[in-house]
C-alpha positions in Angstrom: 12.8 -24.8 -10.6 14.2 -21.5 -11.9 16.2 -19.4 -9.4 15.2 -15.8 -8.8 17.1 -12.9 -7.4 16.5 -11.5 -4.0 15.3 -8.3 -5.7 12.6 -10.3 -7.5 11.2 -11.5 -4.1 11.3 -8.0 -2.6 9.0 -6.8 -5.4 6.2 -9.2 -4.3 4.0 -7.5 -1.6 2.9 -10.5 0.5 0.8 -8.9 3.3 -1.4 -10.1 6.2 -5.0 -9.2 6.0 -8.3 -10.1 7.8 -11.3 -11.4 5.8 -14.1 -9.1 6.7 -16.8 -10.6 4.4 -17.2 -13.7 2.3 -20.0 -14.8 0.0 -20.7 -17.4 -2.7 -19.6 -16.5 -6.2 -22.2 -18.4 -8.3 -21.1 -16.9 -11.6 -17.6 -18.5 -11.3 -16.8 -21.4 -13.6 -15.0 -23.2 -10.7 -16.7 -23.0 -7.2 -15.3 -19.9 -5.5 -16.0 -17.2 -2.9 -15.9 -13.5 -3.2 -13.8 -12.1 -0.3 -13.3 -8.6 1.1 -10.0 -8.4 3.0 -8.8 -5.6 5.3 -5.1 -4.8 4.9 -4.9 -1.8 7.3 -4.8 2.0 6.8 -2.0 2.1 4.2 -3.5 -0.5 1.8 -7.2 -0.5 2.8 -9.7 -3.1 1.7 -9.3 -5.3 -1.4 -11.5 -7.8 -3.1 -10.5 -11.3 -4.1 -12.0 -14.4 -5.7 -10.8 -17.6 -4.1 -11.4 -21.2 -5.1 -11.4 -22.5 -1.5 -14.9 -23.9 -1.2 -13.8 -27.5 -0.6 -12.4 -26.8 2.9 -14.0 -23.5 4.1 -17.4 -22.2 4.6 -18.3 -18.5 4.5 -18.6 -18.6 8.3 -15.1 -20.1 8.6 -13.6 -17.3 6.6 -14.9 -14.2 8.3 -12.3 -13.0 10.8 -9.5 -15.3 9.5 -6.2 -13.6 8.9 -4.6 -14.7 5.7 -1.6 -13.9 3.4 -2.2 -12.3 0.0 -0.2 -10.6 -2.8 -1.5 -7.1 -2.9 0.5 -5.6 -5.8 -0.8 -7.6 -8.8 -2.9 -5.6 -11.2 -6.7 -6.2 -10.8 -8.0 -9.2 -12.7 -11.5 -9.5 -14.1 -13.1 -12.8 -13.2 -16.5 -12.8 -14.9 -18.5 -9.9 -13.4 -16.0 -9.6 -10.5 -12.8 -7.6 -10.3 -10.2 -9.4 -8.1 -7.7 -6.9 -6.6 -5.4 -9.2 -4.7 -4.3 -12.9 -4.7 -5.1 -14.9 -1.6 -2.4 -17.6 -1.2 -2.6 -21.2 -0.2 -1.3 -24.7 -0.8 -2.9 -27.5 -2.8 -3.4 -30.9 -1.2 -3.3 -34.2 -3.1 -7.0 -34.0 -3.7 -6.6 -30.5 -5.2 -8.3 -28.7 -2.4 -6.6 -25.5 -1.2 -5.5 -24.8 2.4 -5.1 -21.1 3.0 -1.7 -19.6 3.9 -2.3 -17.8 7.2 -0.3 -16.4 10.1 0.5 -18.5 13.2 -0.3 -15.6 15.6 -2.2 -12.3 15.1 -0.2 -9.6 13.3 -1.2 -6.1 12.2 -3.2 -6.0 9.0 -0.9 -5.0 6.2 2.2 -6.5 7.8 4.6 -7.5 5.1 6.0 -11.1 5.0 9.6 -11.0 6.1 
């Protein structure tokens, strides 16, 4: 594993956000959802595509507070433009468990 400098980590904007809507993304090559995430007044709402269909339903996701990288450039995924990267951890079966907060924090809070 390559070591990074503290300044490298400080440049990554990992923020808490609440999923306000989720829907199937049938055009995706790998099963995915289209998410709309609220990051508070300074950042606003951002869209993301997430390959998390193995463990989550649309109903599970709405209202869930997650951790995402909000300062990547937008990425075109088929007909959809993803504006942030939702984070998670792969299990042995390759399903993804979302990275989330243990208790409610303000939307837009930066990972410390």
